C-alpha positions in Angstrom: 23.4 -8.9 -2.2 26.1 -6.1 -1.4 26.0 -2.6 -3.1 28.7 0.2 -4.4 26.7 3.5 -4.2 27.2 7.1 -4.6 25.4 10.3 -2.8 25.1 13.5 -4.1 24.3 16.7 -1.7 22.8 20.0 -3.9 23.8 22.1 -0.8 27.2 22.0 -0.7 27.2 19.6 -4.1 29.4 17.4 -3.2 29.5 13.1 -4.3 30.1 10.6 -0.9 30.8 7.1 -2.2 30.0 4.0 0.1 29.1 0.5 -0.1 26.4 -1.4 1.7 23.9 -4.3 2.3 21.3 -2.6 2.0 20.7 1.4 0.2 18.4 2.4 1.2 18.8 2.1 5.1 21.7 3.6 4.3 21.4 6.4 3.1 18.2 7.3 5.7 21.3 6.6 7.5 23.3 9.8 5.6 20.2 11.6 6.0 19.9 11.1 9.8 23.2 12.4 10.3 24.3 9.3 11.9 27.2 8.8 9.7 30.1 10.4 10.9 31.4 11.8 7.0 28.4 13.0 6.2 26.6 14.3 8.3 25.6 18.1 8.2 25.2 17.9 4.8 22.4 18.4 3.8 19.9 16.0 2.1 21.6 12.8 0.1 20.4 11.6 -3.0 21.3 7.9 -3.8 22.9 9.1 -7.4 24.1 5.6 -8.2 24.3 2.6 -7.1 25.5 -1.2 -8.3 24.8 -4.5 -6.7 27.5 -7.8 -6.0 27.4 -10.9 -4.9 29.7 -11.2 -2.2 30.9 -8.1 0.5 34.7 -8.4 -1.1 33.4 -7.2 -4.8 31.5 -4.9 -3.6 34.9 -3.4 -1.4 36.0 -3.2 -4.7 33.3 -1.6 -6.5 33.9 1.6 -3.6 37.5 1.5 -3.6 37.4 1.9 -7.8 34.7 5.2 -6.9 36.2 6.2 -4.3 39.3 7.3 -7.1 37.3 8.4 -9.5 37.4 12.3 -10.6 34.1 14.7 -10.9 34.3 14.3 -14.7 34.0 10.7 -14.3 31.5 10.2 -11.3 29.7 12.6 -13.3 30.4 10.7 -16.9 28.8 7.6 -14.8 26.0 8.6 -13.7 24.8 9.7 -17.0 25.2 6.0 -18.7 23.3 4.0 -16.6 
């Protein structure tokens, strides 16, 4: 399985969107400052994830998520 996901940093009040085969492990990487774009931005929490059968589908979801504005992201998270 592959996942499109959104994580949130309360310290910086920002969202990060991505994809992974293992969301739990990926969240750990983000929190260990092992990811270039999320390092040193505080503690991240997983606020959204969606599973897909193929990598291509997850990448399409990641692209869709990255195009959303903050209001749309927050609506998506609330609708889960």
